[in-house]
N, CA, C and O atoms as a GROMACS GRO file, in nm:
protein
  204
    1MET      N    1   2.910  12.071  16.456
    1MET     CA    2   3.018  12.065  16.360
    1MET      C    3   2.986  11.958  16.255
    1MET      O    4   2.937  11.850  16.289
    2SER      N    5   3.012  11.985  16.131
    2SER     CA    6   2.982  11.895  16.021
    2SER      C    7   3.091  11.788  16.005
    2SER      O    8   3.209  11.815  16.024
    3ASP      N    9   3.046  11.667  15.968
    3ASP     CA   10   3.143  11.562  15.940
    3ASP      C   11   3.191  11.566  15.795
    3ASP      O   12   3.276  11.486  15.754
    4HIS      N   13   3.136  11.657  15.718
    4HIS     CA   14   3.175  11.668  15.576
    4HIS      C   15   3.311  11.733  15.566
    4HIS      O   16   3.338  11.836  15.627
    5VAL      N   17   3.398  11.667  15.485
    5VAL     CA   18   3.530  11.726  15.462
    5VAL      C   19   3.540  11.758  15.313
    5VAL      O   20   3.525  11.671  15.228
    6SER      N   21   3.565  11.882  15.284
    6SER     CA   22   3.579  11.927  15.146
    6SER      C   23   3.719  11.901  15.099
    6SER      O   24   3.815  11.934  15.168
    7ARG      N   25   3.735  11.840  14.980
    7ARG     CA   26   3.867  11.814  14.923
    7ARG      C   27   3.886  11.894  14.796
    7ARG      O   28   3.793  11.910  14.717
    8TRP      N   29   4.007  11.943  14.777
    8TRP     CA   30   4.039  12.013  14.651
    8TRP      C   31   4.029  11.913  14.540
    8TRP      O   32   4.080  11.802  14.556
    9PRO      N   33   3.967  11.945  14.426
    9PRO     CA   34   3.953  11.846  14.320
    9PRO      C   35   4.082  11.792  14.270
    9PRO      O   36   4.179  11.866  14.256
   10GLU      N   37   4.088  11.659  14.241
   10GLU     CA   38   4.207  11.595  14.192
   10GLU      C   39   4.254  11.664  14.063
   10GLU      O   40   4.171  11.704  13.982
   11ARG      N   41   4.381  11.676  14.044
   11ARG     CA   42   4.447  11.733  13.927
   11ARG      C   43   4.403  11.877  13.903
   11ARG      O   44   4.409  11.924  13.790
   12HIS      N   45   4.361  11.945  14.005
   12HIS     CA   46   4.324  12.088  13.991
   12HIS      C   47   4.431  12.167  14.064
   12HIS      O   48   4.452  12.148  14.184
   13SER      N   49   4.500  12.254  13.994
   13SER     CA   50   4.606  12.329  14.058
   13SER      C   51   4.551  12.445  14.138
   13SER      O   52   4.442  12.494  14.109
   14LEU      N   53   4.623  12.488  14.239
   14LEU     CA   54   4.586  12.602  14.316
   14LEU      C   55   4.618  12.727  14.235
   14LEU      O   56   4.727  12.738  14.178
   15PRO      N   57   4.523  12.822  14.230
   15PRO     CA   58   4.540  12.936  14.143
   15PRO      C   59   4.660  13.022  14.179
   15PRO      O   60   4.712  13.090  14.090
   16ALA      N   61   4.708  13.023  14.303
   16ALA     CA   62   4.819  13.107  14.341
   16ALA      C   63   4.957  13.042  14.319
   16ALA      O   64   5.060  13.108  14.335
   17LEU      N   65   4.958  12.916  14.282
   17LEU     CA   66   5.087  12.847  14.260
   17LEU      C   67   5.108  12.816  14.116
   17LEU      O   68   5.014  12.779  14.046
   18PRO      N   69   5.232  12.832  14.068
   18PRO     CA   70   5.255  12.796  13.929
   18PRO      C   71   5.251  12.647  13.908
   18PRO      O   72   5.271  12.570  14.002
   19GLN      N   73   5.226  12.604  13.784
   19GLN     CA   74   5.220  12.461  13.750
   19GLN      C   75   5.356  12.397  13.785
   19GLN      O   76   5.461  12.454  13.753
   20GLN      N   77   5.355  12.284  13.849
   20GLN     CA   78   5.476  12.214  13.889
   20GLN      C   79   5.508  12.101  13.792
   20GLN      O   80   5.417  12.037  13.740
   21ARG      N   81   5.636  12.077  13.768
   21ARG     CA   82   5.676  11.962  13.689
   21ARG      C   83   5.657  11.835  13.768
   21ARG      O   84   5.669  11.838  13.890
   22GLN      N   85   5.629  11.725  13.704
   22GLN     CA   86   5.611  11.601  13.773
   22GLN      C   87   5.744  11.539  13.811
   22GLN      O   88   5.752  11.471  13.914
   23THR      N   89   5.846  11.559  13.735
   23THR     CA   90   5.978  11.510  13.767
   23THR      C   91   6.083  11.618  13.753
   23THR      O   92   6.066  11.712  13.675
   24GLY      N   93   6.190  11.606  13.827
   24GLY     CA   94   6.298  11.702  13.820
   24GLY      C   95   6.387  11.676  13.697
   24GLY      O   96   6.390  11.567  13.641
   25SER      N   97   6.458  11.781  13.659
   25SER     CA   98   6.553  11.761  13.549
   25SER      C   99   6.682  11.702  13.605
   25SER      O  100   6.701  11.697  13.726
   26ARG      N  101   6.769  11.658  13.517
   26ARG     CA  102   6.895  11.601  13.557
   26ARG      C  103   6.976  11.697  13.644
   26ARG      O  104   7.047  11.652  13.733
   27SER      N  105   6.967  11.828  13.619
   27SER     CA  106   7.045  11.924  13.694
   27SER      C  107   6.990  11.938  13.840
   27SER      O  108   7.055  12.002  13.923
   28GLU      N  109   6.877  11.882  13.869
   28GLU     CA  110   6.819  11.886  14.005
   28GLU      C  111   6.850  11.762  14.080
   28GLU      O  112   6.795  11.744  14.188
   29SER      N  113   6.936  11.672  14.031
   29SER     CA  114   6.966  11.550  14.104
   29SER      C  115   7.112  11.556  14.149
   29SER      O  116   7.192  11.632  14.094
   30VAL      N  117   7.145  11.476  14.244
   30VAL     CA  118   7.280  11.469  14.296
   30VAL      C  119   7.322  11.321  14.303
   30VAL      O  120   7.238  11.233  14.319
   31GLU      N  121   7.449  11.295  14.291
   31GLU     CA  122   7.503  11.164  14.309
   31GLU      C  123   7.547  11.150  14.459
   31GLU      O  124   7.615  11.237  14.513
   32LEU      N  125   7.506  11.039  14.521
   32LEU     CA  126   7.544  11.017  14.660
   32LEU      C  127   7.668  10.929  14.663
   32LEU      O  128   7.685  10.840  14.580
   33THR      N  129   7.753  10.957  14.758
   33THR     CA  130   7.868  10.868  14.782
   33THR      C  131   7.809  10.740  14.846
   33THR      O  132   7.695  10.742  14.893
   34PRO      N  133   7.884  10.631  14.849
   34PRO     CA  134   7.837  10.509  14.912
   34PRO      C  135   7.806  10.534  15.060
   34PRO      O  136   7.711  10.476  15.113
   35GLU      N  137   7.885  10.620  15.128
   35GLU     CA  138   7.858  10.648  15.269
   35GLU      C  139   7.727  10.726  15.286
   35GLU      O  140   7.650  10.702  15.379
   36GLU      N  141   7.705  10.819  15.196
   36GLU     CA  142   7.580  10.898  15.202
   36GLU      C  143   7.459  10.807  15.173
   36GLU      O  144   7.356  10.818  15.240
   37ALA      N  145   7.473  10.720  15.076
   37ALA     CA  146   7.363  10.629  15.044
   37ALA      C  147   7.332  10.535  15.161
   37ALA      O  148   7.216  10.505  15.187
   38ASP      N  149   7.438  10.488  15.231
   38ASP     CA  150   7.412  10.405  15.348
   38ASP      C  151   7.344  10.485  15.459
   38ASP      O  152   7.250  10.436  15.523
   39ALA      N  153   7.392  10.607  15.483
   39ALA     CA  154   7.328  10.692  15.588
   39ALA      C  155   7.181  10.720  15.551
   39ALA      O  156   7.096  10.721  15.639
   40PHE      N  157   7.152  10.743  15.426
   40PHE     CA  158   7.014  10.767  15.384
   40PHE      C  159   6.928  10.644  15.403
   40PHE      O  160   6.813  10.652  15.446
   41ALA      N  161   6.986  10.528  15.370
   41ALA     CA  162   6.912  10.403  15.389
   41ALA      C  163   6.884  10.378  15.537
   41ALA      O  164   6.775  10.333  15.572
   42ASP      N  165   6.981  10.408  15.626
   42ASP     CA  166   6.957  10.397  15.769
   42ASP      C  167   6.846  10.491  15.814
   42ASP      O  168   6.763  10.454  15.896
   43LEU      N  169   6.844  10.612  15.761
   43LEU     CA  170   6.741  10.709  15.798
   43LEU      C  171   6.605  10.661  15.755
   43LEU      O  172   6.509  10.671  15.831
   44VAL      N  173   6.595  10.608  15.635
   44VAL     CA  174   6.467  10.558  15.587
   44VAL      C  175   6.422  10.441  15.673
   44VAL      O  176   6.305  10.434  15.711
   45ARG      N  177   6.514  10.350  15.703
   45ARG     CA  178   6.477  10.237  15.791
   45ARG      C  179   6.426  10.287  15.927
   45ARG      O  180   6.333  10.231  15.984
   46HIS      N  181   6.488  10.392  15.979
   46HIS     CA  182   6.449  10.449  16.108
   46HIS      C  183   6.303  10.494  16.103
   46HIS      O  184   6.225  10.465  16.193
   47PHE      N  185   6.268  10.565  15.994
   47PHE     CA  186   6.128  10.615  15.985
   47PHE      C  187   6.035  10.500  15.955
   47PHE      O  188   5.925  10.498  16.010
   48VAL      N  189   6.071  10.406  15.872
   48VAL     CA  190   5.980  10.293  15.839
   48VAL      C  191   5.952  10.208  15.963
   48VAL      O  192   5.841  10.158  15.982
   49ASP      N  193   6.052  10.191  16.045
   49ASP     CA  194   6.040  10.112  16.166
   49ASP      C  195   5.970  10.184  16.280
   49ASP      O  196   5.945  10.126  16.386
   50GLY      N  197   5.938  10.315  16.258
   50GLY     CA  198   5.870  10.396  16.356
   50GLY      C  199   5.963  10.443  16.467
   50GLY      O  200   5.917  10.478  16.576
   51GLY      N  201   6.092  10.444  16.439
   51GLY     CA  202   6.195  10.478  16.530
   51GLY      C  203   6.196  10.600  16.600
   51GLY      O  204   6.287  10.627  16.678
   0.00000   0.00000   0.00000
């Protein structure tokens, strides 16, 4: 078995997928309530801490 790992060239799109935007539009974002923001922060801390 070869130790060589082939990587897809940087900044080269896959031919079967359409070009993707780098950032979403305003219509693709949502406002979180303070409770949702706290819950999300707890979830992120759980993953960062290896929980």
